[in-house]
C-alpha positions in Angstrom: -13.5 13.4 44.4 -10.2 12.2 43.8 -8.1 10.4 45.9 -5.2 10.7 48.2 -2.6 9.5 46.2 -4.0 11.7 43.1 -4.0 14.7 44.8 -0.8 14.1 46.5 0.7 13.2 42.8 -0.7 16.0 41.3 1.2 18.1 43.8 4.7 16.6 43.3 4.2 16.7 39.2 3.2 20.7 40.1 6.2 21.4 42.0 8.4 18.9 39.2 7.4 21.3 36.7 7.7 24.9 39.1 11.5 22.8 39.6 12.3 22.4 35.9 11.0 25.8 35.0 12.8 28.4 37.6 15.9 26.1 36.3 16.0 26.8 32.8 15.3 30.1 33.8 18.5 30.4 36.0 20.6 28.5 33.3 19.3 30.6 30.5 18.8 34.1 32.0 22.1 35.7 31.0 21.1 34.7 27.0 20.7 37.8 25.0 16.5 37.7 23.9 14.8 34.7 27.0 12.3 35.1 28.1 11.0 33.9 31.1 9.0 30.3 32.1 6.0 31.2 34.6 4.3 28.9 35.7 0.6 29.0 36.2 -1.1 26.0 39.4 -5.3 26.5 39.3 -6.8 24.3 41.6 -8.7 21.4 40.1 -12.5 20.2 41.3 -12.4 17.4 42.8 -8.9 18.2 44.4 -5.5 18.4 43.3 -3.7 20.8 41.0 -3.2 21.5 37.3 0.1 24.0 35.6 0.5 25.8 32.9 4.4 27.0 31.6 3.9 30.0 29.9 6.3 32.5 28.6 7.0 36.2 30.4 5.7 38.8 28.2 9.6 40.4 28.0 12.7 39.6 28.3 15.0 39.6 31.5 15.6 37.7 34.2 14.6 37.3 38.1 17.2 35.1 39.6 15.9 36.1 43.1 12.6 35.0 42.0 13.6 32.2 40.3 16.1 31.3 43.7 12.4 31.5 46.1 10.8 29.9 42.9 13.2 26.5 43.8 13.3 26.5 47.2 9.0 26.6 47.4 9.1 23.8 44.8 11.5 21.5 47.0 9.3 22.5 49.6 6.2 22.0 48.1 7.5 19.0 46.8 8.5 17.5 50.1 5.4 18.3 51.6 3.5 16.4 48.7 5.4 13.3 49.3 5.1 12.8 53.2 1.2 12.7 52.4 1.2 10.3 49.3 3.6 8.3 51.7 1.5 8.7 55.0 -1.6 7.4 53.2 -0.1 4.4 51.0 0.9 3.4 55.0 -2.7 3.7 56.3 -3.8 1.9 53.2 -1.5 -1.1 54.0 -1.9 -1.1 57.6 -6.1 -0.6 57.1 -5.6 -3.9 53.9 -3.3 -5.8 56.7 -6.2 -4.7 59.2 -9.0 -6.3 56.4 -6.9 -10.1 55.8 
């Protein structure tokens, strides 16, 4: 089983990947022949998430999808950051108690 900090870190990285991909899709959406980036996420055994970025099968933009992806990525990032910070505080308190 992975530690809480490594699980939340993988969530932070996955959220950053989704945010980067949707930003690139928005920036290049009007480019002729541009195929959107699509992020696939999968859970890892022991906890955490892995991501894979693929090109869409057909060219075209989906602005509404990319805007929703950005909002979801932002909220996911903030949630994982809160978990990471809480774990850090709890670990610090435990170390203070043991010292």
